[in-house]
C-alpha positions as CSV (number, residue, x, y, z in Angstrom):
1,M,121.0,87.8,47.2
2,T,120.4,86.4,43.9
3,D,119.2,82.4,43.5
4,E,122.6,81.7,42.0
5,Q,124.9,83.2,45.1
6,R,122.3,80.5,47.2
7,Q,122.3,78.0,45.1
8,A,126.3,78.1,45.6
9,I,126.4,78.5,49.1
10,V,124.3,75.3,49.6
11,E,127.2,73.0,47.0
12,Q,129.6,74.8,49.3
13,R,127.9,73.3,52.7
14,I,127.1,69.7,51.1
15,K,130.2,69.2,49.6
16,S,131.9,70.2,53.3
17,S,129.8,68.1,55.2
18,I,130.7,65.1,52.1
19,T,134.2,66.1,52.9
20,H,133.5,66.3,56.7
21,V,132.0,62.8,57.0
22,T,134.4,60.8,54.3
23,K,137.1,61.6,56.2
24,T,135.1,60.8,59.8
25,V,134.4,57.2,57.8
26,F,137.8,56.8,56.0
27,P,140.6,58.4,58.0
């Protein structure tokens, strides 16, 4: 796995966590 792929996965995880938190706080 390259650094770019790892970075993309990390960014995806962060985005989904932010989306989850946003939906939880602001339904």
